[in-house]
N, C-alpha and C positions, 0 to 999 in steps of 0.2 A: 505494501498501500506508499503510498506517495506520502514523502514525510513533509509535505509543503500543503496538501489540502486532507481536511478532517476526514477521517474515514464515512464520515455520515452523510461529509456533502458529496464524496464520490460517491455512495450509496445512490443516494437521491438521481446523480445523474446516468447514474449505469441503466438506473430503471428504465429510461426514455428511448435507451439504446435498443435499436431491433434484434430479435433474438437471433438471427442468422450473425450478425456480428459479435454479440455477447461469445455465442461457442468458440470463435476465434480470439475472443478477447482473452479465454482460457488459457492461452498460452502465452500470455506477457508477462506472470508473476506466480510464483505459488499463491501468495495473498488474494493476489485478483482468483484465480481458478476454486478458492476456498471459496470465497464469495459469492461466485456464479452459481457457484454449484450449490450452495446452501440453500437447506426448505424456505429460510425465511425471506432470501431474496428473491428465489422462483415466483413464491406468493406475493412477495411486493410485484415483480414485476408484471405477475399475470394479470392480477387487480390492475394496473396502472393500464397495459396494453386494452383492456378494455372501457375503462374507464376513461380515457384520454380522450379528448376532442384538437386536434392539429388544428392550426392556423389554414394548413393545405390536404385537407382530409386526404386518405388514401384512396384513389378511385381503381385501386387492382381488381378485378371479377376473375373469378374461381371459374373452367369449364371441365366437367368429367363429359365421357361419353365411353362407348365402347362402341371396337371399331373391330367390325368382321371379319374385313383381308388380315389385321394384326392379331387378332383373336385375345384381346386383350383389353382393360380399360387406357384411356390416354386420359391425364391431366394436363390444363395448360393454364398458364395466368394471362391476363390482358389487362389494359389499361383501357378504361372505360370511353375512349375518346372517340371521335368521329368515323375513322379506321379501327377501330379495334384493337389495333396494336398489339402484338404480342411482350408480354414484361421480359425481355430477352436475361435480366439480373435472377430472374427464377427459371430454374427448371424441375420438373418432379418427375420423376416414375416411378411405376408404379410396380412393388417388389412382390405382390401379394397373388398373381395372377392362378396362382394352383390351389388357393383357400376358396373360392367361391367355383359355382360351377360354370356361369356365364359372367356375371359382374355381382358386385356389392350392388345393396339400394345404400343411398345414403343418405340418414336420417335426419343429419343436421350439418350444419360446418357454423361451428364458435368457438370466437378467439384463439384461433390456430389451428382447432381441434379436429378432425374430420370422426362421427361417431356413423361405425362400416356395419351395416346389419345384413347375412347372406338368409333372407328369410321368404325374397323373393320369387325364388325355385323351386321351396322345398322346407322342410320340416327343421333344419340343421340348426337355426337360432345361434350359429355364430355372432357374434355380438363384437365390434372392438374399435378401439379407441386412437387413431394415427394423426400423430402430428407430423407434415410432411416438410417442412421448415428445418429441421431438427434431426429428421430422421429417426423417431421414437415411436413404437406403438403397444400396445396393452391388448391383450386378447383376455373380454370379462369372462369371469366364471360362470356357467352353465345358469343358469335361474334358476330356480325350484318347481315354476309352473310351467311345465314342460309334457310332453307326445306321452312317457311313461306314467305320469299321476293325471294325467286327464286324458288322455286318448285324443281325440280330435281338437283341437281347439283352434282360436287364432289369435294373434295375438299384435299387439300395438306398442310401439317403440317411440318416446320421446327423448330428445335433449338438449342442453346448454348449460349455461354458465350460471350457478348462485353465486352471484355476488355479494351477499349479506354474508356468507361463509365461506364465500373465496374457495369456492370449490366445482368441479365439474360431475354433473350426475345425468345419469339416464334413467329415464321412468318405465318400466314396461307394462303394460295391461294386459293381463292373459283371460280370452273368455272360452270357458268353456263350450264347446260347440255339438249339438246332435243334429239331426236332418228336420227337427222343426224349429234350428232355430240356434239359439244364444241360452246358456243357464248365467244368469244376473244374481248378484252381481258379480263383476268379472274379480280377478286376485291382481291385486297392484304389489308390483315391487321396485323399489327404487337401489342405484347403484349410485354411489356416490366415489369419489376415487380417494378422496382422505382415508375410505374406511375400507375399500379393496374388495367389496362382497354386495352381496344384494341382501336385501332385507323387505320383508312383507310388511306394509303398511296398513294400518285402521285409515278408512279413508268415509265422510260422507259424502259418498258418491251413489247418484241421485240413479237407482237401480234397475230404468229402464233407457238410462242412454248408452247408446253405440257407438263406438268412433270402430273405422274400418282401416287393416291393418294396410295399403296401398294408397294411402291418403296422403299427402303432405303435411308436416307440420310447419307453424312458423313461428319463430323466438322473439317473441318482442317483450320489453320490458321484463326482463328476468321470469318470462312465464311462456309455457310450450301452451299451440291453440292449434286443435284440431275441429273440424266439421264431426259434429255427432247427428244423431237422429234419435228420435222418441219411440220405442215399440210398444203402442199402443192405437189405439183410434183415433186419436188425433193427429199423427202423423208427422212432428213437428219436429224440424231443425235446428239446430243454434251451433254457436261455436262452445265449443270444451275446452276448460281453461287448464293447466296444472301450473300453481307456483310454486318455483323448485326450491326457495327458501324457506316457505312455512309449511312444503308436503301439505297440498290440501287441493281440492279441486274448489273451481268457481264456474259459472256459464256467462258469456257473454250472446243476447239476443243477436239474430240478425235480423236483418230490416225485412219488412212486411212481406215484399215482393220475393223472396228469398223460403223465407219458415216454412212453406209447404211444397215449394218444388223437390225435386227429385234428388235426394241427396246424394246417388251413386255419382253425378253430373258435377259435384259441387269441390272443392278446396282449395284449404287456405292457402297464404303468399304474404311476402315482408314486401311494404312499399312506404317511402316516406317514412320510415321508424314506427311505421302500426299495422294494422293489419290489413290485410285484400282478399276478400274472396272472390274466386274465377267459379262463373256459373257457366259450363256448357248446356245450348237447349237440346244436343241429342244424347252424345254423349261427349268423353273426352277425346280433343280433338277431332271434332267434328262440328258441323252445322255451323255455329256461331258463338263466340264467348266474350257475357257479357263479363266487367271488370267493377267490382263493388270497394270502397275503399272507405275505411274508417278512419276521418279525417282528423278527429281529438280521439287519442285511445282512452278508450271505456265508455266513451259517451254515445249512447247505442244513436243518438238522434242524429247526430254525425256522419252517418251512413250515408254517400251518395253512389249513385252509379255515374262511374267515370267513362267508359267508353263502352260499345260493345262490335268486336275485333270478328271481321265476318271470314270463317276457317274454309270454305266451301273451293275455293282456289288452292292458290300454293301452303297454303297457313295448316299449321297443326298444333301441335303444344305450346300452349304459355309456358313460359319456363320463368322468366325474371323481369325486372324493372332497371334502365337503365338512368342516371342522372340526369340526361336531359328530356326524361319522357319517354322514349321509346322503349318498344317493347323486343323482349328476345324470348321468338319460338322456333321449334322444328318447323321446317318444310314439310312437305307433302312426300319427298325425296330423302327424307334425315340428315338433312343439312343444317346448320345452325343459320336463321336469318335475322335481323333486326328489322321492325314492323314500326311507323312514321303514325299513329293511332289520328292524326290530324287529320279530319274530315277533308280538308282542303287537298292534303296531300297523301294519305296514305299508301307511303313508299316502302318498297320491302329491299333489301340490301342483304345480298349471302355474304357471309363471314367465310365461307370455307371451311369448317367441320364439318365432317360426317359421322355420321354412327347412328344404332337403331334410333327410334325416337323414343322409347322411352327411356333410354339410359340415361338421356343427358340431364345434368346438373350444373346450376348454374348461382353461383352467390359468390358474395365480395368475399374478397381474400384479407384475411390478418397472418397476423404471426404473432410467436407465444415461444414462453420457454417450459411448457406445459407437457409433461413426462418424463421430462430431462433425469429425475429420478424416480420416476413408477415406472415408467415403460422399457421397454427393451430396443434394441437396436433394432432395423428393417432387415427382413432377411434377404439374403445377397446370392446373388446364382441362385434365380428360379428364374430359366429359361421359358419365354413363351414359345408356343405352339409354330409359330408361322415362322419363329428365328432358328427350330429344332429344326422340321421338317417334316415330323412325326406327330403321332397323335397318341403323344404316352401319359397324357394328362385324362384320360377317357374320356374326350370327348368327342374324336374322333369328326364326321363330317357335321356332327349334330351344330355346332358353331354357325352352320350357315342356315339352321332352322332357326334359331334365336329368335328373332320377329314373328314364328310362328309361333311359335311357345309363351311370346309377350301376350300375344293376343287370345292366346287359348288360355292362358291365367284370367286374362282381364274379363274373355266372356263365362267362365265357369264364378267370377264374383258377381258379375252383373247379375244372372242366373240366379244363383243362389242368394242375392238381397233382393231381389225383384218376389221372388216366390217367398221371401220374409215377409216382405212389405205388404205384398197382397193378401197374406196370410190373418195378418192383425184386423 
């Protein structure tokens, strides 16, 4: 540590330094390595990274998709400018190809951590936290509520950062499933990074509210948000909220126009630091999509219909929102594109990133030191099948059928949910 600058001043300065630089700074001296690697410093840096409001906000965005030719997930970081320029200073290699059948479902990306769940194509329920900027990962213990003790079940996973307790948390809601529907109430488990294991919690959760596992989450204001529906004669929809700090469920009302819509065609998103709801008039990725924004978080009277995007032509699934008001979507051919919703323009700009339509994820890119102590180094030397020229990973020619399997998975969900709702 410097002889001229007090240690507490050095600490305060370093908490504002990017994570990748800090990893290099550990080589400066033994005292810096000890400081930067200490739990207290990592905790301070993680909290600062989440709460800081820089004069010039970081405009970078993370994009993930599944490439059929390369048979792996591809990650890239881009500046949110007119040309969506690649952030050349950030390179993310995906080393976990053999851990998922095709690709992981990204539950969420928060404060430098990705939560990946291998539950899209089966019952494996492998959940992993991954910090790509410092190349550390953690595979979570197997949740207690699973196929072994429930039989057929459906689970929902949420992820975010608990700023009050300076902790990352994963919440998992498991519904015992039968041919007649779901047995309620569900089993709720929480994984806290500081604890390192799952624990079942008793929550005051309305017994007739259901969240489906393929619906996206929105992490806003320290809370995870999903669209939910009520299993009773009223057939009502709302937003189910899980407060990560207090570990309680809350409810947010939807605008009246969405309260009785088919819940299959709705999902949550984040826009302007608040909650947005995407409502497809037919099914996800077809027809048209109405975008509703809660302009003042928590004020249900502030719901406003912002746009209706026509998807009958070139456009497909809505993914995210850009700082200039444009919308990122998948095109019908699986290419990422940017759409200007201004009625006078409605311009489509193709970005040149190709993948299967259901595999795309877009989120604001951030970095932190999370998992530096708790995590393990990334697995190295896992070749992609395209690199090895073989099919030793067991998928063989099935990768060519990934889009058919995506569609089949959606069809099963839609069919089951329609039958369930009609039976009420």
